[in-house]
NUVEX-150667 format. One record per residue (C-alpha): x, y, z; residue in one letter. Coordinates in pm, whole numbers, plus 50000, padded with zeros to 5 digits. Example, Ala and Ser with C-alpha at 12.3 -4.5 7.8 and 13.67 -1.06 7.14 Angstrom:
BEGIN
+-------+-------+-------+--------+
:     x :     y :     z : residu :
+-------+-------+-------+--------+
: 51230 : 49550 : 50780 :      A :
: 51367 : 49894 : 50714 :      S :
+-------+-------+-------+--------+
***
This chain:
BEGIN
+-------+-------+-------+--------+
:     x :     y :     z : residu :
+-------+-------+-------+--------+
: 50052 : 50038 : 50041 :      M :
: 50099 : 50331 : 49901 :      G :
: 49978 : 50715 : 49972 :      W :
: 50034 : 51083 : 49935 :      L :
: 50066 : 51291 : 50225 :      Q :
: 50103 : 51654 : 50273 :      L :
: 50488 : 51736 : 50403 :      E :
: 50505 : 52122 : 50386 :      S :
: 50273 : 52393 : 50224 :      E :
: 50362 : 52773 : 50172 :      T :
: 50255 : 53017 : 49944 :      D :
: 50392 : 52904 : 49681 :      T :
: 50450 : 52561 : 49737 :      S :
: 50297 : 52208 : 49830 :      K :
: 50558 : 51929 : 49920 :      T :
: 50381 : 51598 : 49910 :      Y :
: 50590 : 51290 : 49993 :      V :
: 50509 : 50980 : 49867 :      L :
: 50540 : 50655 : 50158 :      Y :
: 50434 : 50275 : 50109 :      F :
: 50394 : 50040 : 50362 :      E :
: 50565 : 49682 : 50320 :      A :
: 50362 : 49403 : 50222 :      P :
: 50327 : 49111 : 50502 :      D :
: 50483 : 48940 : 50266 :      S :
: 50645 : 48939 : 49916 :      P :
: 50489 : 49010 : 49605 :      A :
: 50583 : 48840 : 49260 :      G :
: 50509 : 49032 : 48989 :      G :
: 50528 : 49351 : 48785 :      T :
: 50488 : 49667 : 49037 :      P :
: 50168 : 49825 : 48910 :      Q :
: 50132 : 50211 : 48797 :      A :
: 49879 : 50475 : 48978 :      F :
: 49726 : 50792 : 48838 :      T :
: 49641 : 51029 : 49168 :      L :
: 49416 : 51340 : 49071 :      K :
: 49324 : 51632 : 49326 :      E :
: 49113 : 51932 : 49246 :      S :
: 49229 : 52236 : 49314 :      Y :
: 49044 : 52637 : 49232 :      P :
: 49200 : 52775 : 48928 :      S :
: 49340 : 53081 : 49201 :      T :
: 49561 : 52826 : 49341 :      D :
: 49900 : 52868 : 49096 :      T :
: 50101 : 52687 : 49365 :      R :
: 50389 : 52502 : 49270 :      S :
: 50352 : 52079 : 49360 :      V :
: 50612 : 51893 : 49459 :      F :
: 50633 : 51494 : 49510 :      V :
: 50959 : 51336 : 49726 :      H :
: 51024 : 50998 : 49676 :      D :
: 51266 : 50673 : 49593 :      S :
: 51398 : 50899 : 49317 :      A :
: 51409 : 51161 : 49430 :      G :
: 51218 : 51512 : 49428 :      T :
: 50979 : 51621 : 49114 :      Q :
: 50777 : 51940 : 49040 :      Q :
: 50432 : 51793 : 48961 :      L :
: 50327 : 52159 : 48841 :      H :
+-------+-------+-------+--------+
***
């Protein structure tokens, strides 16, 4: 299981951290891709960043 958690929010940006919870038993196969959509008012012009195992990515 994985989830995004808001880490910080300022007037110019929102930063989320991507967390994964290890399964009780190892799972085989290929990890599944996922899409997350969250709506913000059109007047919200802040940048969105995500921290994960690959580093920090700016999404907006």
